[in-house]
VEXDREN-2710 file (C-alpha; in Angstrom, 1 decimal):
% VEXDREN-2710
k/r/px/py/pz
1/MET/0.0/0.0/0.0
2/SER/3.0/2.3/0.2
3/ASN/3.4/2.5/-3.5
4/LEU/0.1/4.2/-4.3
5/LEU/0.2/6.6/-7.3
6/ASN/-1.5/10.0/-7.4
7/VAL/-3.1/10.3/-10.8
8/SER/-4.3/13.6/-12.1
9/PRO/-7.0/14.0/-14.8
10/SER/-5.9/13.9/-18.4
11/PRO/-4.5/15.3/-20.6
12/HIS/-0.9/14.8/-19.3
13/VAL/1.1/17.2/-21.4
14/HIS/4.3/18.9/-20.5
15/GLY/5.9/21.7/-22.6
16/LYS/9.5/22.9/-22.6
17/GLU/8.5/26.5/-22.9
18/THR/8.7/28.7/-19.8
19/THR/7.7/32.3/-19.2
20/VAL/11.3/33.3/-19.0
21/ASN/12.1/31.8/-22.3
22/LEU/9.1/33.4/-24.0
23/MET/10.0/36.8/-22.6
24/LYS/13.6/36.4/-23.8
25/GLY/12.3/35.6/-27.2
26/VAL/10.2/38.7/-27.3
27/LEU/13.2/40.8/-26.2
28/ILE/15.3/39.3/-28.9
29/ALA/12.6/40.1/-31.4
30/LEU/12.5/43.7/-30.2
31/ALA/16.3/44.1/-30.5
32/PRO/16.4/45.1/-34.2
33/ALA/13.8/47.9/-33.6
34/PHE/15.8/49.1/-30.6
35/VAL/19.0/49.3/-32.6
36/VAL/17.2/51.3/-35.3
37/THR/15.7/53.7/-32.8
38/VAL/19.1/54.3/-31.2
39/LEU/20.7/54.9/-34.6
40/PHE/18.1/57.6/-35.4
41/PHE/17.3/59.1/-32.0
42/GLY/20.7/58.6/-30.3
43/TYR/21.4/57.8/-26.7
44/ALA/18.1/59.5/-25.7
45/ALA/16.5/56.2/-26.7
46/ILE/18.7/54.3/-24.4
47/ILE/17.9/56.6/-21.5
48/ILE/14.1/56.4/-22.0
49/THR/14.2/52.6/-22.4
50/GLY/16.5/52.1/-19.4
51/VAL/14.4/54.3/-17.1
52/ALA/11.2/52.5/-18.2
53/VAL/12.6/49.0/-17.7
54/LEU/14.2/49.8/-14.4
55/SER/11.1/51.6/-13.1
56/CYS/8.8/48.6/-14.1
57/VAL/11.1/46.1/-12.4
58/ILE/11.4/48.1/-9.2
59/PHE/7.6/48.8/-9.0
60/GLU/6.7/45.2/-9.6
61/TYR/9.2/44.1/-6.9
62/LEU/8.0/46.6/-4.3
63/ILE/4.3/45.9/-4.9
64/GLN/4.8/42.2/-4.6
65/ARG/7.1/42.5/-1.6
66/PHE/5.3/45.1/0.5
67/ILE/1.7/45.2/-0.7
68/LEU/0.8/41.7/-2.0
69/ARG/3.3/40.1/0.3
70/ARG/4.0/37.1/-1.8
71/GLU/6.8/35.4/-3.7
72/ASN/8.4/37.8/-6.2
73/SER/8.2/37.1/-9.9
74/VAL/10.4/39.8/-11.2
75/ASN/12.8/37.2/-12.6
76/ASP/10.3/36.1/-15.2
77/LEU/11.3/39.1/-17.3
78/SER/7.6/40.2/-18.0
79/ALA/8.3/43.5/-16.2
80/VAL/11.3/44.1/-18.5
81/VAL/9.1/43.4/-21.6
82/THR/6.5/45.8/-20.3
83/GLY/9.2/48.5/-19.7
84/VAL/10.6/48.1/-23.3
85/LEU/7.1/48.2/-24.9
86/LEU/6.1/51.3/-22.8
87/ALA/9.3/53.0/-23.9
88/PHE/8.6/52.2/-27.5
89/CYS/5.3/54.1/-27.2
90/LEU/6.9/57.3/-25.9
91/PRO/8.8/60.1/-27.6
92/THR/12.5/60.4/-26.7
93/ASN/12.2/64.0/-25.3
94/ILE/9.6/63.1/-22.7
95/PRO/10.5/64.1/-19.1
96/LEU/11.9/61.2/-17.2
97/TRP/9.5/61.6/-14.3
98/LEU/6.7/60.9/-16.7
99/VAL/8.4/57.7/-17.8
100/VAL/8.5/56.7/-14.1
101/LEU/4.8/57.6/-13.6
102/GLY/3.8/55.7/-16.7
103/SER/5.7/52.7/-15.5
104/LEU/3.9/52.9/-12.1
105/VAL/0.5/53.0/-13.8
106/ALA/1.5/50.1/-16.2
107/ILE/2.7/47.8/-13.5
108/GLY/0.5/49.0/-10.5
109/MET/-2.8/49.5/-12.3
110/GLY/-2.4/47.6/-15.5
111/LYS/-0.9/44.4/-14.1
112/MET/-0.6/44.0/-10.3
113/THR/-4.0/45.3/-9.4
114/PHE/-5.5/42.3/-11.2
115/GLY/-3.1/39.8/-9.6
116/GLY/0.0/39.9/-11.7
117/LEU/1.0/38.1/-14.9
118/GLY/-1.7/35.9/-16.3
119/CYS/-4.5/37.8/-14.6
120/ASN/-4.4/41.3/-16.2
121/PRO/-7.2/41.9/-18.8
122/PHE/-5.5/44.8/-20.5
123/ASN/-2.0/45.1/-21.9
124/PRO/0.0/46.8/-19.1
125/ALA/2.3/48.9/-21.4
126/LEU/-0.7/50.3/-23.3
127/VAL/-2.5/51.1/-20.0
128/GLY/0.5/53.2/-19.0
129/ARG/0.8/54.8/-22.4
130/VAL/-2.9/55.8/-22.6
131/PHE/-2.8/57.2/-19.1
132/LEU/0.1/59.4/-20.0
133/PHE/-1.5/60.4/-23.3
134/LEU/-4.7/61.5/-21.7
135/SER/-3.1/63.2/-18.7
136/PHE/-0.2/64.9/-20.4
137/PRO/-1.2/65.4/-24.1
138/VAL/1.4/68.1/-24.8
139/GLN/4.4/66.1/-23.7
140/LEU/3.0/63.0/-25.4
141/THR/2.5/64.7/-28.8
142/SER/5.9/66.4/-29.1
143/TRP/7.7/64.1/-31.5
144/PRO/11.4/64.3/-32.1
145/LYS/12.8/64.2/-35.6
146/PRO/15.6/61.6/-36.1
147/LYS/19.0/63.3/-36.2
148/GLY/21.4/60.4/-35.7
149/PHE/23.2/58.4/-33.1
150/LEU/24.8/61.5/-31.3
151/THR/21.4/63.1/-30.7
152/GLY/21.2/64.1/-27.0
153/TYR/18.2/63.7/-24.7
154/LEU/17.0/67.3/-24.9
155/ASP/18.5/68.6/-28.1
156/ALA/16.1/67.0/-30.6
157/ASN/14.0/69.0/-33.0
158/THR/10.4/68.2/-33.0
159/GLY/7.8/67.8/-35.7
160/ALA/4.5/66.2/-36.6
161/THR/4.3/62.5/-37.4
162/PRO/3.1/61.5/-40.9
163/LEU/-0.4/60.7/-39.5
164/GLY/-0.4/64.1/-37.7
165/ILE/0.5/65.9/-40.9
166/ILE/-2.4/64.2/-42.6
167/LYS/-4.8/65.1/-39.7
168/GLU/-3.6/68.7/-39.5
169/ASN/-4.2/69.4/-43.1
170/TYR/-7.2/67.2/-43.7
171/GLY/-10.1/69.1/-45.4
172/GLU/-7.9/71.9/-46.5
173/LEU/-5.7/70.1/-49.1
174/PRO/-6.1/66.9/-51.1
175/VAL/-4.2/64.0/-49.7
176/SER/-2.0/64.0/-52.8
177/GLU/-0.8/67.5/-52.0
178/ILE/-0.3/66.7/-48.3
179/MET/1.8/63.7/-49.3
180/ALA/4.0/66.0/-51.5
181/MET/4.8/68.4/-48.6
182/ASP/8.4/68.8/-47.7
183/GLN/7.9/67.7/-44.1
184/MET/6.2/64.4/-45.2
185/PRO/8.8/61.6/-45.4
186/GLY/8.9/59.3/-48.4
187/TYR/7.9/55.7/-48.2
188/THR/11.5/54.5/-48.1
189/ASP/12.1/56.8/-45.1
190/MET/9.0/55.4/-43.4
191/PHE/10.1/51.9/-44.1
192/MET/13.6/52.4/-42.7
193/GLY/12.6/54.7/-39.8
194/ARG/13.6/58.2/-40.8
195/MET/10.5/60.0/-39.5
196/ALA/9.3/61.7/-36.4
197/GLY/7.5/59.6/-33.9
198/SER/7.8/57.4/-30.8
199/LEU/10.6/54.9/-30.4
200/GLY/8.6/52.0/-31.7
201/GLU/6.8/53.8/-34.5
202/ILE/9.8/54.0/-36.7
203/GLY/11.6/51.2/-38.5
204/ALA/8.9/49.0/-40.1
205/LEU/11.7/46.7/-41.5
206/ALA/13.1/46.1/-38.0
207/LEU/9.6/45.3/-36.6
208/LEU/8.9/42.9/-39.4
209/ILE/12.2/41.1/-38.8
210/GLY/11.1/40.8/-35.1
211/MET/7.7/39.3/-36.3
212/LEU/9.5/36.7/-38.5
213/TYR/11.7/35.7/-35.6
214/MET/8.7/35.2/-33.3
215/LEU/6.9/33.2/-35.9
216/TRP/10.0/31.1/-36.5
217/LYS/10.3/30.4/-32.8
218/LYS/6.6/29.9/-32.5
219/ILE/6.3/32.6/-29.8
220/ILE/3.3/33.9/-31.7
221/THR/1.1/32.6/-34.5
222/TRP/0.2/34.5/-37.7
223/HIS/-3.5/34.9/-36.9
224/ILE/-3.5/38.2/-35.0
225/PRO/-0.9/40.3/-36.8
226/VAL/-2.0/39.1/-40.3
227/SER/-5.7/39.7/-39.5
228/ILE/-4.9/43.2/-38.2
229/ILE/-2.7/44.2/-41.1
230/GLY/-5.1/42.6/-43.6
231/THR/-8.1/44.4/-42.2
232/VAL/-6.3/47.7/-42.4
233/ILE/-5.2/47.0/-46.0
234/VAL/-8.7/46.2/-47.0
235/ILE/-10.4/49.2/-45.3
236/ALA/-7.7/51.7/-46.2
237/GLY/-7.6/50.3/-49.8
238/GLY/-11.3/50.6/-50.2
239/LEU/-11.4/54.2/-48.9
240/TRP/-8.5/55.1/-51.1
241/LEU/-10.1/53.6/-54.2
242/VAL/-13.4/55.3/-53.6
243/ASN/-12.0/58.7/-52.8
244/PRO/-8.2/59.1/-53.2
245/SER/-8.3/62.8/-52.7
246/GLU/-9.4/62.4/-49.1
247/ASN/-7.8/59.1/-48.1
248/ALA/-4.2/57.9/-47.9
249/ASP/-3.3/54.6/-49.5
250/PRO/-2.9/51.3/-47.6
251/LEU/0.9/51.4/-47.6
252/PHE/0.9/54.7/-45.8
253/HIS/-1.3/53.4/-43.0
254/LEU/0.9/50.3/-42.6
255/LEU/4.2/52.2/-42.4
256/THR/3.1/55.0/-40.1
257/GLY/2.0/55.2/-36.5
258/GLY/2.1/52.3/-34.1
259/LEU/0.3/49.8/-36.3
260/LEU/3.1/47.3/-36.8
261/LEU/4.3/47.6/-33.2
262/GLY/0.8/47.1/-31.9
263/ALA/-0.1/44.3/-34.3
264/ILE/3.1/42.3/-33.7
265/PHE/4.1/42.9/-30.1
266/MET/1.1/44.2/-28.1
267/ALA/-2.1/42.6/-29.6
268/THR/-0.4/39.2/-29.5
269/ASP/0.0/39.3/-25.7
270/TYR/-1.0/35.8/-24.5
271/VAL/-2.9/37.0/-21.5
272/THR/-5.1/39.7/-23.2
273/SER/-5.8/38.0/-26.5
274/PRO/-8.1/35.1/-27.4
275/MET/-7.1/31.4/-27.0
276/SER/-8.6/29.9/-30.2
277/SER/-7.4/30.6/-33.8
278/ARG/-10.9/31.7/-34.9
279/GLY/-11.1/34.0/-31.9
280/MET/-7.7/35.5/-32.7
281/ILE/-8.8/36.3/-36.2
282/ILE/-12.0/38.0/-35.0
283/TYR/-9.9/39.9/-32.4
284/GLY/-7.5/41.0/-35.1
285/ILE/-10.2/42.1/-37.4
286/GLY/-11.8/44.1/-34.6
287/ILE/-8.5/45.9/-33.9
288/GLY/-7.9/46.7/-37.6
289/LEU/-11.4/48.0/-38.0
290/LEU/-11.3/50.2/-34.9
291/THR/-7.9/51.5/-35.8
292/MET/-9.1/52.7/-39.2
293/VAL/-12.3/54.2/-37.8
294/ILE/-10.4/56.2/-35.2
295/ARG/-7.7/57.3/-37.7
296/ARG/-10.2/58.3/-40.3
297/TYR/-13.1/59.8/-38.4
298/SER/-11.9/60.9/-34.9
299/ALA/-9.9/63.8/-33.7
300/TYR/-6.9/61.5/-32.9
301/PRO/-4.4/60.8/-35.7
302/GLU/-3.6/57.4/-34.3
303/GLY/-6.0/54.7/-33.0
304/VAL/-4.0/51.5/-32.5
305/GLN/-3.6/51.9/-28.7
306/PHE/-7.3/52.5/-28.1
307/ALA/-8.3/49.7/-30.5
308/ILE/-6.2/47.1/-28.8
309/LEU/-7.4/48.1/-25.3
310/ILE/-11.1/48.0/-26.5
311/MET/-10.6/44.5/-28.0
312/ASN/-8.8/43.4/-24.8
313/SER/-12.0/44.0/-23.0
314/VAL/-13.9/41.9/-25.6
315/THR/-11.5/38.9/-25.3
316/PRO/-13.4/37.2/-22.5
317/LEU/-16.6/37.2/-24.6
318/ILE/-14.6/35.8/-27.6
319/ASN/-13.2/33.1/-25.4
320/MET/-16.7/32.3/-24.0
321/TYR/-18.4/31.9/-27.4
322/ILE/-15.5/30.5/-29.5
323/LYS/-13.9/27.7/-27.6
324/PRO/-11.3/25.3/-28.9
325/LYS/-12.4/21.6/-29.1
326/ARG/-11.8/19.8/-25.8
327/PHE/-9.0/17.3/-25.7
328/GLY/-10.5/13.9/-26.6
329/GLU/-13.8/15.3/-27.7
330/GLU/-15.5/13.5/-30.5
331/VAL/-16.7/15.5/-33.5
332/ASN/-20.4/15.2/-34.1
333/ASN/-21.0/14.8/-37.8
334/GLY/-24.8/14.8/-37.4
END
């Protein structure tokens, strides 16, 4: 009787992936974009990213140690990923105390309030970014122009983003004339990262390299990024074909703003996105649709951040009504 076995219910599956390995993979995928932003924005990008990462790690440790009073999980690197993503949503000339405040909101309100990693309904980095954007709009809409690696923290010239230029001149000039303005970067510059914006808005090529790496390592699947990008292409393309004088072409929408950053690195967050493949596609279509509605018809030039947070709130409903087949479940063919 001493050799009794404790048997748990099936399925008995063990995976080699750990949270730490997944977070390392995401950080490696973000590395090309970080290199690009340092090359164009200088060491200011290193300062902003370093302060965001350090603040997120410290706040998560302090909250778990002194408020939740439980075993600390800082070593899982999720706070580091949150810090990098938050920094990628910010301009490089933002006051450092705002970076710290955004990190506190991201970790304290966006993550630890709900119980920590695995329990948060909203992407923590976007919670911090939206809080800063709504509370300090002037500081969050002052976009540095890329000047090179030696650019200092406070010596960057500022200008409007491509989406901002479109929004500022919409209704006064045809889009074709807006696109021909001197301050509007060309498509090559947009693709490589030579344009004003936040750290993660520039460098479409680097972001796509990161996506390919995560797909190769199976950190993410294609469903969410492809459905978001595809929806934006379809809607932007339709508007452009119907009235090209008032609407920018699909390529412009793909290469500007935080679309690629959001589609690849934020919307694909395991915790806040649906579990099933069909659910992911519906989720991605919703993000793409909301992004285009906000960009085209609201006062805000960008809509990705709001679109992802809105669809984060819909994720529980998607999971409830679109469930994957249970392990061992027989298919009823009628």
